[in-house]
PDB file as gemmi writes it, atoms N, CA and C in Angstrom:
CRYST1    1.000    1.000    1.000  90.00  90.00  90.00 P 1                      
ATOM      1  N   MET A   1       5.559 -12.252  15.070  1.00  0.00           N  
ATOM      2  CA  MET A   1       4.563 -12.934  14.230  1.00  0.00           C  
ATOM      3  C   MET A   1       3.526 -11.702  14.138  1.00  0.00           C  
ATOM      4  N   GLU A   2       3.316 -10.765  14.872  1.00  0.00           N  
ATOM      5  CA  GLU A   2       2.120  -9.680  14.909  1.00  0.00           C  
ATOM      6  C   GLU A   2       2.545  -8.936  13.643  1.00  0.00           C  
ATOM      7  N   ARG A   3       3.689  -8.520  13.478  1.00  0.00           N  
ATOM      8  CA  ARG A   3       4.219  -7.716  12.230  1.00  0.00           C  
ATOM      9  C   ARG A   3       3.875  -8.498  10.841  1.00  0.00           C  
ATOM     10  N   GLY A   4       4.060  -9.868  10.754  1.00  0.00           N  
ATOM     11  CA  GLY A   4       3.601 -10.588   9.452  1.00  0.00           C  
ATOM     12  C   GLY A   4       2.094 -10.647   9.318  1.00  0.00           C  
ATOM     13  N   VAL A   5       1.350 -10.679  10.303  1.00  0.00           N  
ATOM     14  CA  VAL A   5       0.025 -10.566  10.278  1.00  0.00           C  
ATOM     15  C   VAL A   5      -0.596  -9.015   9.755  1.00  0.00           C  
ATOM     16  N   GLU A   6       0.073  -8.137  10.500  1.00  0.00           N  
ATOM     17  CA  GLU A   6      -0.033  -6.785  10.210  1.00  0.00           C  
ATOM     18  C   GLU A   6       0.171  -6.542   8.621  1.00  0.00           C  
ATOM     19  N   LEU A   7       1.336  -6.844   8.154  1.00  0.00           N  
ATOM     20  CA  LEU A   7       1.674  -6.814   6.555  1.00  0.00           C  
ATOM     21  C   LEU A   7       0.855  -7.484   5.427  1.00  0.00           C  
ATOM     22  N   ASN A   8       0.462  -8.839   6.281  1.00  0.00           N  
ATOM     23  CA  ASN A   8      -0.618  -9.714   5.394  1.00  0.00           C  
ATOM     24  C   ASN A   8      -2.008  -8.876   5.265  1.00  0.00           C  
ATOM     25  N   SER A   9      -2.358  -8.313   6.530  1.00  0.00           N  
ATOM     26  CA  SER A   9      -3.699  -7.487   6.627  1.00  0.00           C  
ATOM     27  C   SER A   9      -3.538  -6.329   5.558  1.00  0.00           C  
ATOM     28  N   GLU A  10      -2.503  -5.440   5.441  1.00  0.00           N  
ATOM     29  CA  GLU A  10      -2.435  -4.486   4.587  1.00  0.00           C  
ATOM     30  C   GLU A  10      -2.207  -4.872   3.247  1.00  0.00           C  
ATOM     31  N   LEU A  11      -1.803  -5.957   3.021  1.00  0.00           N  
ATOM     32  CA  LEU A  11      -1.663  -6.457   1.560  1.00  0.00           C  
ATOM     33  C   LEU A  11      -2.948  -6.880   1.208  1.00  0.00           C  
ATOM     34  N   THR A  12      -3.671  -7.608   2.127  1.00  0.00           N  
ATOM     35  CA  THR A  12      -5.102  -8.094   1.703  1.00  0.00           C  
ATOM     36  C   THR A  12      -6.191  -6.885   1.410  1.00  0.00           C  
ATOM     37  N   GLU A  13      -5.865  -5.835   2.275  1.00  0.00           N  
ATOM     38  CA  GLU A  13      -6.809  -4.667   1.846  1.00  0.00           C  
ATOM     39  C   GLU A  13      -6.250  -4.160   0.543  1.00  0.00           C  
ATOM     40  N   ALA A  14      -5.104  -3.837   0.259  1.00  0.00           N  
ATOM     41  CA  ALA A  14      -4.760  -3.366  -1.080  1.00  0.00           C  
ATOM     42  C   ALA A  14      -4.980  -4.080  -2.208  1.00  0.00           C  
ATOM     43  N   LEU A  15      -4.752  -5.401  -2.165  1.00  0.00           N  
ATOM     44  CA  LEU A  15      -5.423  -6.093  -3.060  1.00  0.00           C  
ATOM     45  C   LEU A  15      -6.924  -6.087  -3.377  1.00  0.00           C  
ATOM     46  N   ASP A  16      -7.705  -5.965  -2.128  1.00  0.00           N  
ATOM     47  CA  ASP A  16      -8.991  -5.723  -2.321  1.00  0.00           C  
ATOM     48  C   ASP A  16      -9.425  -4.631  -3.051  1.00  0.00           C  
ATOM     49  N   ARG A  17      -8.834  -3.552  -2.457  1.00  0.00           N  
ATOM     50  CA  ARG A  17      -8.991  -2.210  -3.156  1.00  0.00           C  
ATOM     51  C   ARG A  17      -8.930  -2.242  -4.736  1.00  0.00           C  
ATOM     52  N   GLU A  18      -7.598  -2.894  -5.130  1.00  0.00           N  
ATOM     53  CA  GLU A  18      -7.342  -2.921  -6.790  1.00  0.00           C  
ATOM     54  C   GLU A  18      -8.428  -3.682  -7.316  1.00  0.00           C  
ATOM     55  N   TRP A  19      -8.696  -5.069  -6.597  1.00  0.00           N  
ATOM     56  CA  TRP A  19      -9.968  -5.569  -7.442  1.00  0.00           C  
ATOM     57  C   TRP A  19     -11.168  -5.105  -7.503  1.00  0.00           C  
ATOM     58  N   ALA A  20     -11.483  -4.311  -6.303  1.00  0.00           N  
ATOM     59  CA  ALA A  20     -12.851  -3.506  -6.522  1.00  0.00           C  
ATOM     60  C   ALA A  20     -12.564  -2.482  -7.691  1.00  0.00           C  
ATOM     61  N   LEU A  21     -11.466  -1.766  -7.772  1.00  0.00           N  
ATOM     62  CA  LEU A  21     -11.326  -0.738  -8.963  1.00  0.00           C  
ATOM     63  C   LEU A  21     -11.346  -1.544 -10.330  1.00  0.00           C  
ATOM     64  N   ALA A  22     -10.857  -2.677 -10.433  1.00  0.00           N  
ATOM     65  CA  ALA A  22     -10.934  -3.398 -11.583  1.00  0.00           C  
ATOM     66  C   ALA A  22     -12.313  -3.849 -11.960  1.00  0.00           C  
ATOM     67  N   LYS A  23     -13.182  -4.231 -11.071  1.00  0.00           N  
ATOM     68  CA  LYS A  23     -14.483  -4.718 -11.318  1.00  0.00           C  
ATOM     69  C   LYS A  23     -15.126  -3.567 -11.678  1.00  0.00           C  
ATOM     70  N   GLU A  24     -14.998  -2.388 -11.124  1.00  0.00           N  
ATOM     71  CA  GLU A  24     -15.565  -1.231 -11.298  1.00  0.00           C  
ATOM     72  C   GLU A  24     -15.295  -0.701 -12.738  1.00  0.00           C  
ATOM     73  N   GLY A  25     -13.987  -0.736 -13.120  1.00  0.00           N  
ATOM     74  CA  GLY A  25     -13.594  -0.575 -14.577  1.00  0.00           C  
ATOM     75  C   GLY A  25     -14.371  -1.442 -15.440  1.00  0.00           C  
ATOM     76  N   ILE A  26     -14.335  -2.595 -15.099  1.00  0.00           N  
ATOM     77  CA  ILE A  26     -15.194  -3.783 -16.013  1.00  0.00           C  
ATOM     78  C   ILE A  26     -16.488  -3.283 -16.263  1.00  0.00           C  
ATOM     79  N   ALA A  27     -17.194  -3.077 -15.089  1.00  0.00           N  
ATOM     80  CA  ALA A  27     -18.554  -2.614 -15.275  1.00  0.00           C  
ATOM     81  C   ALA A  27     -18.800  -1.425 -15.940  1.00  0.00           C  
ATOM     82  N   LEU A  28     -17.820  -0.562 -15.828  1.00  0.00           N  
ATOM     83  CA  LEU A  28     -18.209   0.713 -16.447  1.00  0.00           C  
ATOM     84  C   LEU A  28     -17.798   0.712 -17.895  1.00  0.00           C  
ATOM     85  N   ALA A  29     -17.107  -0.348 -18.398  1.00  0.00           N  
ATOM     86  CA  ALA A  29     -16.900  -0.537 -19.832  1.00  0.00           C  
ATOM     87  C   ALA A  29     -17.960  -1.317 -20.542  1.00  0.00           C  
ATOM     88  N   ASN A  30     -18.495  -2.008 -19.893  1.00  0.00           N  
ATOM     89  CA  ASN A  30     -19.701  -2.908 -20.266  1.00  0.00           C  
ATOM     90  C   ASN A  30     -20.964  -2.438 -20.195  1.00  0.00           C  
ATOM     91  N   GLN A  31     -20.987  -1.253 -19.507  1.00  0.00           N  
ATOM     92  CA  GLN A  31     -22.525  -0.435 -19.305  1.00  0.00           C  
ATOM     93  C   GLN A  31     -23.023   0.038 -20.502  1.00  0.00           C  
ATOM     94  N   ALA A  32     -24.126  -0.347 -20.902  1.00  0.00           N  
ATOM     95  CA  ALA A  32     -25.022   0.181 -21.895  1.00  0.00           C  
ATOM     96  C   ALA A  32     -25.938   1.353 -21.376  1.00  0.00           C  
ATOM     97  N   ASN A  33     -25.698   2.396 -21.485  1.00  0.00           N  
ATOM     98  CA  ASN A  33     -26.616   3.837 -21.297  1.00  0.00           C  
ATOM     99  C   ASN A  33     -28.012   3.902 -22.370  1.00  0.00           C  
ATOM    100  N   THR A  34     -28.933   3.947 -21.843  1.00  0.00           N  
ATOM    101  CA  THR A  34     -29.954   3.987 -22.630  1.00  0.00           C  
ATOM    102  C   THR A  34     -30.745   5.534 -22.267  1.00  0.00           C  
ATOM    103  N   SER A  35     -30.441   6.202 -21.057  1.00  0.00           N  
ATOM    104  CA  SER A  35     -31.361   7.411 -20.977  1.00  0.00           C  
ATOM    105  C   SER A  35     -30.148   8.458 -20.631  1.00  0.00           C  
ATOM    106  N   GLU A  36     -30.456   9.778 -20.643  1.00  0.00           N  
ATOM    107  CA  GLU A  36     -29.643  10.813 -20.280  1.00  0.00           C  
ATOM    108  C   GLU A  36     -29.188  10.793 -19.132  1.00  0.00           C  
ATOM    109  N   GLU A  37     -29.940  10.150 -17.816  1.00  0.00           N  
ATOM    110  CA  GLU A  37     -29.558  10.275 -16.423  1.00  0.00           C  
ATOM    111  C   GLU A  37     -28.557   9.245 -16.474  1.00  0.00           C  
ATOM    112  N   GLN A  38     -28.503   8.035 -17.362  1.00  0.00           N  
ATOM    113  CA  GLN A  38     -27.398   6.867 -17.144  1.00  0.00           C  
ATOM    114  C   GLN A  38     -26.468   7.521 -17.949  1.00  0.00           C  
ATOM    115  N   VAL A  39     -26.128   8.304 -18.921  1.00  0.00           N  
ATOM    116  CA  VAL A  39     -25.228   8.878 -19.601  1.00  0.00           C  
ATOM    117  C   VAL A  39     -24.556   9.833 -18.651  1.00  0.00           C  
ATOM    118  N   SER A  40     -25.343  10.624 -17.824  1.00  0.00           N  
ATOM    119  CA  SER A  40     -24.683  11.663 -16.810  1.00  0.00           C  
ATOM    120  C   SER A  40     -24.089  11.057 -15.862  1.00  0.00           C  
ATOM    121  N   ALA A  41     -24.611   9.984 -15.224  1.00  0.00           N  
ATOM    122  CA  ALA A  41     -24.061   9.152 -14.297  1.00  0.00           C  
ATOM    123  C   ALA A  41     -22.702   8.420 -14.753  1.00  0.00           C  
ATOM    124  N   PHE A  42     -22.670   7.984 -16.086  1.00  0.00           N  
ATOM    125  CA  PHE A  42     -21.507   7.219 -16.489  1.00  0.00           C  
ATOM    126  C   PHE A  42     -20.673   8.090 -16.763  1.00  0.00           C  
ATOM    127  N   HIS A  43     -20.775   9.695 -17.109  1.00  0.00           N  
ATOM    128  CA  HIS A  43     -19.766  10.599 -17.445  1.00  0.00           C  
ATOM    129  C   HIS A  43     -19.110  10.923 -16.070  1.00  0.00           C  
ATOM    130  N   CYS A  44     -19.910  11.076 -15.073  1.00  0.00           N  
ATOM    131  CA  CYS A  44     -19.305  11.304 -13.798  1.00  0.00           C  
ATOM    132  C   CYS A  44     -18.338  10.127 -13.122  1.00  0.00           C  
ATOM    133  N   LYS A  45     -18.822   8.884 -13.470  1.00  0.00           N  
ATOM    134  CA  LYS A  45     -17.968   7.614 -13.126  1.00  0.00           C  
ATOM    135  C   LYS A  45     -16.627   7.733 -13.918  1.00  0.00           C  
ATOM    136  N   LEU A  46     -16.972   8.063 -15.212  1.00  0.00           N  
ATOM    137  CA  LEU A  46     -15.678   8.009 -16.128  1.00  0.00           C  
ATOM    138  C   LEU A  46     -14.628   9.203 -15.676  1.00  0.00           C  
ATOM    139  N   LYS A  47     -15.303  10.389 -15.273  1.00  0.00           N  
ATOM    140  CA  LYS A  47     -14.181  11.497 -14.935  1.00  0.00           C  
ATOM    141  C   LYS A  47     -13.699  11.018 -13.620  1.00  0.00           C  
ATOM    142  N   ARG A  48     -14.273  10.602 -12.750  1.00  0.00           N  
ATOM    143  CA  ARG A  48     -13.706  10.301 -11.447  1.00  0.00           C  
ATOM    144  C   ARG A  48     -12.810   9.062 -11.628  1.00  0.00           C  
ATOM    145  N   ALA A  49     -12.860   8.064 -12.528  1.00  0.00           N  
ATOM    146  CA  ALA A  49     -11.696   7.166 -12.771  1.00  0.00           C  
ATOM    147  C   ALA A  49     -10.637   7.829 -13.507  1.00  0.00           C  
ATOM    148  N   MET A  50     -11.009   8.659 -14.314  1.00  0.00           N  
ATOM    149  CA  MET A  50      -9.988   9.352 -15.020  1.00  0.00           C  
ATOM    150  C   MET A  50      -9.013  10.288 -14.118  1.00  0.00           C  
ATOM    151  N   HIS A  51      -9.503  11.043 -13.327  1.00  0.00           N  
ATOM    152  CA  HIS A  51      -8.798  11.771 -12.143  1.00  0.00           C  
ATOM    153  C   HIS A  51      -8.010  10.696 -11.364  1.00  0.00           C  
ATOM    154  N   GLY A  52      -8.727   9.538 -10.894  1.00  0.00           N  
ATOM    155  CA  GLY A  52      -7.913   8.713 -10.041  1.00  0.00           C  
ATOM    156  C   GLY A  52      -6.717   7.998 -10.714  1.00  0.00           C  
ATOM    157  N   ALA A  53      -6.905   7.593 -12.204  1.00  0.00           N  
ATOM    158  CA  ALA A  53      -5.732   7.302 -12.658  1.00  0.00           C  
ATOM    159  C   ALA A  53      -4.694   8.122 -12.852  1.00  0.00           C  
ATOM    160  N   ILE A  54      -5.010   9.474 -13.191  1.00  0.00           N  
ATOM    161  CA  ILE A  54      -4.299  10.625 -13.316  1.00  0.00           C  
ATOM    162  C   ILE A  54      -3.399  10.819 -11.969  1.00  0.00           C  
ATOM    163  N   ALA A  55      -4.148  10.807 -10.967  1.00  0.00           N  
ATOM    164  CA  ALA A  55      -3.507  11.148  -9.649  1.00  0.00           C  
ATOM    165  C   ALA A  55      -2.511  10.024  -9.215  1.00  0.00           C  
ATOM    166  N   ASP A  56      -2.790   8.713  -9.479  1.00  0.00           N  
ATOM    167  CA  ASP A  56      -1.849   7.309  -9.392  1.00  0.00           C  
ATOM    168  C   ASP A  56      -0.900   7.651 -10.071  1.00  0.00           C  
ATOM    169  N   CYS A  57      -1.017   8.051 -11.613  1.00  0.00           N  
ATOM    170  CA  CYS A  57       0.288   8.296 -12.316  1.00  0.00           C  
ATOM    171  C   CYS A  57       1.182   9.347 -11.616  1.00  0.00           C  
ATOM    172  N   ARG A  58       0.699  10.309 -11.247  1.00  0.00           N  
ATOM    173  CA  ARG A  58       1.502  11.533 -10.624  1.00  0.00           C  
ATOM    174  C   ARG A  58       2.330  11.064  -9.405  1.00  0.00           C  
ATOM    175  N   VAL A  59       1.553  10.236  -8.744  1.00  0.00           N  
ATOM    176  CA  VAL A  59       2.123   9.700  -7.413  1.00  0.00           C  
ATOM    177  C   VAL A  59       3.238   8.919  -7.954  1.00  0.00           C  
ATOM    178  N   GLU A  60       3.203   8.088  -8.923  1.00  0.00           N  
ATOM    179  CA  GLU A  60       4.356   6.921  -9.156  1.00  0.00           C  
ATOM    180  C   GLU A  60       4.921   7.729 -10.086  1.00  0.00           C  
ATOM    181  N   ARG A  61       5.014   8.841 -10.908  1.00  0.00           N  
ATOM    182  CA  ARG A  61       6.112   9.717 -11.426  1.00  0.00           C  
ATOM    183  C   ARG A  61       6.908  10.381 -10.331  1.00  0.00           C  
ATOM    184  N   LYS A  62       6.197  10.630  -9.365  1.00  0.00           N  
ATOM    185  CA  LYS A  62       6.875  11.400  -8.231  1.00  0.00           C  
ATOM    186  C   LYS A  62       7.708  10.721  -7.474  1.00  0.00           C  
ATOM    187  N   ARG A  63       7.375   9.349  -7.220  1.00  0.00           N  
ATOM    188  CA  ARG A  63       8.205   8.342  -6.604  1.00  0.00           C  
ATOM    189  C   ARG A  63       9.272   7.904  -7.499  1.00  0.00           C  
ATOM    190  N   ALA A  64       9.004   7.688  -8.742  1.00  0.00           N  
ATOM    191  CA  ALA A  64      10.377   7.279  -9.590  1.00  0.00           C  
ATOM    192  C   ALA A  64      11.268   8.208  -9.616  1.00  0.00           C  
ATOM    193  N   ARG A  65      10.844   9.524  -9.944  1.00  0.00           N  
ATOM    194  CA  ARG A  65      11.830  10.601  -9.893  1.00  0.00           C  
ATOM    195  C   ARG A  65      12.586  10.898  -8.804  1.00  0.00           C  
ATOM    196  N   ALA A  66      12.023  10.675  -7.470  1.00  0.00           N  
ATOM    197  CA  ALA A  66      12.782  10.706  -6.371  1.00  0.00           C  
ATOM    198  C   ALA A  66      14.027   9.605  -6.398  1.00  0.00           C  
ATOM    199  N   ALA A  67      13.615   8.383  -6.775  1.00  0.00           N  
ATOM    200  CA  ALA A  67      14.613   7.198  -6.815  1.00  0.00           C  
ATOM    201  C   ALA A  67      15.233   7.384  -7.783  1.00  0.00           C  
ATOM    202  N   GLN A  68      15.337   8.200  -9.005  1.00  0.00           N  
ATOM    203  CA  GLN A  68      16.258   8.400  -9.996  1.00  0.00           C  
ATOM    204  C   GLN A  68      17.542   8.948  -9.485  1.00  0.00           C  
ATOM    205  N   PRO A  69      18.465   8.538 -10.133  1.00  0.00           N  
ATOM    206  CA  PRO A  69      19.677   9.082  -9.682  1.00  0.00           C  
ATOM    207  C   PRO A  69      19.894  10.580 -10.448  1.00  0.00           C  
ATOM    208  N   THR A  70      20.676  11.517  -9.718  1.00  0.00           N  
ATOM    209  CA  THR A  70      20.819  12.709 -10.502  1.00  0.00           C  
ATOM    210  C   THR A  70      21.907  12.485 -11.660  1.00  0.00           C  
ATOM    211  N   THR A  71      21.722  13.343 -12.763  1.00  0.00           N  
ATOM    212  CA  THR A  71      22.645  13.184 -13.877  1.00  0.00           C  
ATOM    213  C   THR A  71      23.495  14.333 -13.915  1.00  0.00           C  
ATOM    214  N   ASP A  72      24.937  14.272 -13.856  1.00  0.00           N  
ATOM    215  CA  ASP A  72      25.818  15.359 -13.849  1.00  0.00           C  
ATOM    216  C   ASP A  72      25.701  15.829 -15.151  1.00  0.00           C  
ATOM    217  N   LEU A  73      25.116  17.174 -15.491  1.00  0.00           N  
ATOM    218  CA  LEU A  73      25.259  17.855 -16.594  1.00  0.00           C  
ATOM    219  C   LEU A  73      26.247  19.167 -16.512  1.00  0.00           C  
ATOM    220  N   SER A  74      27.107  19.194 -15.997  1.00  0.00           N  
ATOM    221  CA  SER A  74      27.921  20.219 -15.626  1.00  0.00           C  
ATOM    222  C   SER A  74      28.790  20.356 -16.831  1.00  0.00           C  
ATOM    223  N   ASP A  75      29.346  21.400 -17.052  1.00  0.00           N  
ATOM    224  CA  ASP A  75      30.409  21.472 -18.329  1.00  0.00           C  
ATOM    225  C   ASP A  75      31.465  20.696 -18.370  1.00  0.00           C  
ATOM    226  N   ALA A  76      31.938  20.456 -17.076  1.00  0.00           N  
ATOM    227  CA  ALA A  76      33.238  19.562 -16.996  1.00  0.00           C  
ATOM    228  C   ALA A  76      32.842  18.086 -17.327  1.00  0.00           C  
ATOM    229  N   SER A  77      31.688  17.802 -17.067  1.00  0.00           N  
ATOM    230  CA  SER A  77      31.198  16.414 -17.219  1.00  0.00           C  
ATOM    231  C   SER A  77      30.891  16.389 -18.891  1.00  0.00           C  
ATOM    232  N   MET A  78      30.365  17.126 -19.383  1.00  0.00           N  
ATOM    233  CA  MET A  78      30.023  17.256 -20.871  1.00  0.00           C  
ATOM    234  C   MET A  78      31.402  17.306 -21.680  1.00  0.00           C  
ATOM    235  N   ARG A  79      32.287  17.881 -21.186  1.00  0.00           N  
ATOM    236  CA  ARG A  79      33.649  18.087 -21.929  1.00  0.00           C  
ATOM    237  C   ARG A  79      34.226  16.707 -21.867  1.00  0.00           C  
ATOM    238  N   ALA A  80      34.307  15.967 -20.711  1.00  0.00           N  
ATOM    239  CA  ALA A  80      34.846  14.675 -20.633  1.00  0.00           C  
ATOM    240  C   ALA A  80      34.239  13.601 -21.465  1.00  0.00           C  
ATOM    241  N   ALA A  81      32.969  13.767 -21.675  1.00  0.00           N  
ATOM    242  CA  ALA A  81      32.259  12.993 -22.406  1.00  0.00           C  
ATOM    243  C   ALA A  81      32.162  13.004 -23.945  1.00  0.00           C  
ATOM    244  N   ALA A  82      32.690  14.404 -24.393  1.00  0.00           N  
ATOM    245  CA  ALA A  82      32.768  14.824 -25.677  1.00  0.00           C  
ATOM    246  C   ALA A  82      33.720  14.047 -26.396  1.00  0.00           C  
ATOM    247  N   GLN A  83      34.802  13.578 -25.825  1.00  0.00           N  
ATOM    248  CA  GLN A  83      35.849  12.923 -26.414  1.00  0.00           C  
ATOM    249  C   GLN A  83      35.405  11.448 -27.225  1.00  0.00           C  
ATOM    250  N   PHE A  84      34.168  10.946 -26.679  1.00  0.00           N  
ATOM    251  CA  PHE A  84      33.655   9.806 -27.375  1.00  0.00           C  
ATOM    252  C   PHE A  84      32.789  10.157 -28.517  1.00  0.00           C  
ATOM    253  N   THR A  85      32.459  11.473 -29.050  1.00  0.00           N  
ATOM    254  CA  THR A  85      31.797  11.805 -30.163  1.00  0.00           C  
ATOM    255  C   THR A  85      32.505  12.419 -31.205  1.00  0.00           C  
ATOM    256  N   ASP A  86      33.899  12.382 -30.970  1.00  0.00           N  
ATOM    257  CA  ASP A  86      34.847  12.937 -31.886  1.00  0.00           C  
ATOM    258  C   ASP A  86      34.761  12.567 -33.383  1.00  0.00           C  
ATOM    259  N   ASN A  87      34.532  11.201 -33.380  1.00  0.00           N  
ATOM    260  CA  ASN A  87      34.481  10.582 -34.880  1.00  0.00           C  
ATOM    261  C   ASN A  87      32.833  10.549 -35.418  1.00  0.00           C  
ATOM    262  N   LEU A  88      32.007  11.084 -34.869  1.00  0.00           N  
ATOM    263  CA  LEU A  88      30.558  11.066 -35.318  1.00  0.00           C  
ATOM    264  C   LEU A  88      30.598  12.078 -36.604  1.00  0.00           C  
ATOM    265  N   PRO A  89      29.606  11.674 -37.590  1.00  0.00           N  
ATOM    266  CA  PRO A  89      29.617  12.580 -38.843  1.00  0.00           C  
ATOM    267  C   PRO A  89      28.306  13.682 -38.443  1.00  0.00           C  
ATOM    268  N   LEU A  90      29.123  14.673 -37.887  1.00  0.00           N  
ATOM    269  CA  LEU A  90      27.930  15.859 -37.266  1.00  0.00           C  
ATOM    270  C   LEU A  90      27.593  16.482 -38.287  1.00  0.00           C  
ATOM    271  N   ALA A  91      28.221  16.439 -39.555  1.00  0.00           N  
ATOM    272  CA  ALA A  91      27.796  17.251 -40.944  1.00  0.00           C  
ATOM    273  C   ALA A  91      26.384  16.877 -41.233  1.00  0.00           C  
ATOM    274  N   ASN A  92      25.890  15.567 -40.969  1.00  0.00           N  
ATOM    275  CA  ASN A  92      24.729  15.177 -41.255  1.00  0.00           C  
ATOM    276  C   ASN A  92      23.457  15.784 -40.119  1.00  0.00           C  
ATOM    277  N   TYR A  93      23.866  16.365 -39.203  1.00  0.00           N  
ATOM    278  CA  TYR A  93      23.067  16.913 -38.374  1.00  0.00           C  
ATOM    279  C   TYR A  93      22.896  18.462 -38.548  1.00  0.00           C  
ATOM    280  N   GLU A  94      23.634  18.885 -39.609  1.00  0.00           N  
ATOM    281  CA  GLU A  94      23.344  20.430 -39.998  1.00  0.00           C  
ATOM    282  C   GLU A  94      22.090  20.945 -40.127  1.00  0.00           C  
ATOM    283  N   GLY A  95      21.674  21.857 -39.531  1.00  0.00           N  
ATOM    284  CA  GLY A  95      20.353  22.366 -39.680  1.00  0.00           C  
ATOM    285  C   GLY A  95      19.233  21.950 -38.679  1.00  0.00           C  
ATOM    286  N   ILE A  96      19.701  20.699 -38.065  1.00  0.00           N  
ATOM    287  CA  ILE A  96      18.723  20.019 -37.066  1.00  0.00           C  
ATOM    288  C   ILE A  96      19.198  19.768 -35.816  1.00  0.00           C  
ATOM    289  N   LEU A  97      20.329  20.664 -35.260  1.00  0.00           N  
ATOM    290  CA  LEU A  97      20.884  20.403 -34.126  1.00  0.00           C  
ATOM    291  C   LEU A  97      20.201  20.552 -32.829  1.00  0.00           C  
ATOM    292  N   HIS A  98      18.983  21.159 -33.003  1.00  0.00           N  
ATOM    293  CA  HIS A  98      18.141  21.408 -31.972  1.00  0.00           C  
ATOM    294  C   HIS A  98      17.485  19.869 -31.459  1.00  0.00           C  
ATOM    295  N   LEU A  99      17.719  18.980 -32.500  1.00  0.00           N  
ATOM    296  CA  LEU A  99      16.884  17.695 -32.214  1.00  0.00           C  
ATOM    297  C   LEU A  99      18.019  16.699 -31.689  1.00  0.00           C  
ATOM    298  N   VAL A 100      19.443  17.001 -31.835  1.00  0.00           N  
ATOM    299  CA  VAL A 100      20.353  16.226 -31.277  1.00  0.00           C  
ATOM    300  C   VAL A 100      20.718  16.467 -29.747  1.00  0.00           C  
ATOM    301  N   PRO A 101      21.004  15.314 -29.106  1.00  0.00           N  
ATOM    302  CA  PRO A 101      21.563  15.728 -27.898  1.00  0.00           C  
ATOM    303  C   PRO A 101      22.355  16.464 -27.457  1.00  0.00           C  
ATOM    304  N   ARG A 102      22.315  16.944 -26.104  1.00  0.00           N  
ATOM    305  CA  ARG A 102      23.313  18.320 -25.701  1.00  0.00           C  
ATOM    306  C   ARG A 102      24.863  17.997 -25.882  1.00  0.00           C  
ATOM    307  N   LEU A 103      25.064  16.716 -25.705  1.00  0.00           N  
ATOM    308  CA  LEU A 103      26.495  16.268 -25.905  1.00  0.00           C  
ATOM    309  C   LEU A 103      26.946  16.709 -27.362  1.00  0.00           C  
ATOM    310  N   VAL A 104      26.166  16.381 -28.330  1.00  0.00           N  
ATOM    311  CA  VAL A 104      26.600  16.602 -29.618  1.00  0.00           C  
ATOM    312  C   VAL A 104      26.775  18.106 -29.848  1.00  0.00           C  
ATOM    313  N   ASN A 105      25.983  19.036 -29.372  1.00  0.00           N  
ATOM    314  CA  ASN A 105      25.867  20.402 -29.331  1.00  0.00           C  
ATOM    315  C   ASN A 105      27.220  20.877 -28.854  1.00  0.00           C  
ATOM    316  N   VAL A 106      27.705  20.135 -27.486  1.00  0.00           N  
ATOM    317  CA  VAL A 106      29.033  20.689 -27.072  1.00  0.00           C  
ATOM    318  C   VAL A 106      30.048  20.465 -27.747  1.00  0.00           C  
ATOM    319  N   VAL A 107      30.121  19.136 -28.452  1.00  0.00           N  
ATOM    320  CA  VAL A 107      31.302  18.723 -29.475  1.00  0.00           C  
ATOM    321  C   VAL A 107      31.274  19.801 -30.845  1.00  0.00           C  
ATOM    322  N   THR A 108      29.989  20.095 -31.188  1.00  0.00           N  
ATOM    323  CA  THR A 108      29.905  20.957 -32.260  1.00  0.00           C  
ATOM    324  C   THR A 108      30.528  22.152 -31.847  1.00  0.00           C  
ATOM    325  N   ALA A 109      30.153  22.800 -30.810  1.00  0.00           N  
ATOM    326  CA  ALA A 109      30.639  24.136 -30.255  1.00  0.00           C  
ATOM    327  C   ALA A 109      32.207  23.947 -30.090  1.00  0.00           C  
ATOM    328  N   ASN A 110      32.709  22.933 -29.692  1.00  0.00           N  
ATOM    329  CA  ASN A 110      34.106  22.844 -29.500  1.00  0.00           C  
ATOM    330  C   ASN A 110      34.787  22.728 -30.975  1.00  0.00           C  
ATOM    331  N   GLN A 111      34.227  22.092 -31.920  1.00  0.00           N  
ATOM    332  CA  GLN A 111      34.908  21.983 -33.154  1.00  0.00           C  
ATOM    333  C   GLN A 111      34.992  23.509 -33.861  1.00  0.00           C  
ATOM    334  N   GLN A 112      33.640  24.250 -33.449  1.00  0.00           N  
ATOM    335  CA  GLN A 112      33.596  25.558 -34.216  1.00  0.00           C  
ATOM    336  C   GLN A 112      34.621  26.607 -33.780  1.00  0.00           C  
ATOM    337  N   GLN A 113      34.799  26.235 -32.419  1.00  0.00           N  
ATOM    338  CA  GLN A 113      36.214  27.071 -31.654  1.00  0.00           C  
ATOM    339  C   GLN A 113      37.364  26.761 -32.256  1.00  0.00           C  
ATOM    340  N   SER A 114      37.660  25.616 -32.399  1.00  0.00           N  
ATOM    341  CA  SER A 114      38.939  25.094 -32.673  1.00  0.00           C  
ATOM    342  C   SER A 114      39.170  25.687 -34.223  1.00  0.00           C  
ATOM    343  N   ASN A 115      38.197  25.861 -34.934  1.00  0.00           N  
ATOM    344  CA  ASN A 115      38.329  25.969 -36.288  1.00  0.00           C  
ATOM    345  C   ASN A 115      38.500  27.659 -36.548  1.00  0.00           C  
ATOM    346  N   THR A 116      38.145  28.356 -35.686  1.00  0.00           N  
ATOM    347  CA  THR A 116      38.232  29.921 -35.754  1.00  0.00           C  
ATOM    348  C   THR A 116      39.671  30.346 -35.617  1.00  0.00           C  
ATOM    349  N   GLN A 117      40.115  31.393 -36.167  1.00  0.00           N  
ATOM    350  CA  GLN A 117      41.390  31.794 -36.237  1.00  0.00           C  
ATOM    351  C   GLN A 117      41.667  32.768 -35.016  1.00  0.00           C  
ATOM    352  N   PRO A 118      42.608  32.670 -34.175  1.00  0.00           N  
ATOM    353  CA  PRO A 118      42.762  33.581 -33.165  1.00  0.00           C  
ATOM    354  C   PRO A 118      43.030  35.077 -33.651  1.00  0.00           C  
ATOM    355  N   CYS A 119      42.685  36.126 -33.001  1.00  0.00           N  
ATOM    356  CA  CYS A 119      42.621  37.562 -33.545  1.00  0.00           C  
ATOM    357  C   CYS A 119      44.085  37.861 -33.222  1.00  0.00           C  
ATOM    358  N   SER A 120      44.826  38.413 -34.341  1.00  0.00           N  
ATOM    359  CA  SER A 120      46.123  38.993 -34.079  1.00  0.00           C  
ATOM    360  C   SER A 120      45.843  40.427 -34.293  1.00  0.00           C  
ATOM    361  N   GLY A 121      46.034  41.466 -33.265  1.00  0.00           N  
ATOM    362  CA  GLY A 121      45.916  42.638 -33.773  1.00  0.00           C  
ATOM    363  C   GLY A 121      46.843  43.554 -32.970  1.00  0.00           C  
TER     364      GLY A 121                                                      
END                                                                             
């Protein structure tokens, strides 16, 4: 039972922190600044809020990237997936291949290799 109370207490504290941040943001948005001192204080609060939001985003992005499965981008994997792009109209992408996904570039390179004649010397 103590563990449930402890989790409930942590949740309550987290919700209280978020509610305080929301109220601060609302007050900041509705504040009318009439003096230079108020403008200066407003800018300080705004910068603090901005840096807090950026820090939260960085933490969340780091967490999400850690949970993201790794993608196999090896040559063998690309060759295996290339078969599914054989019937794509690659000529439409001429001149803009840098905008096309890597897989299409692999197929294009494969097609160019098969079109060249072997050297007989």
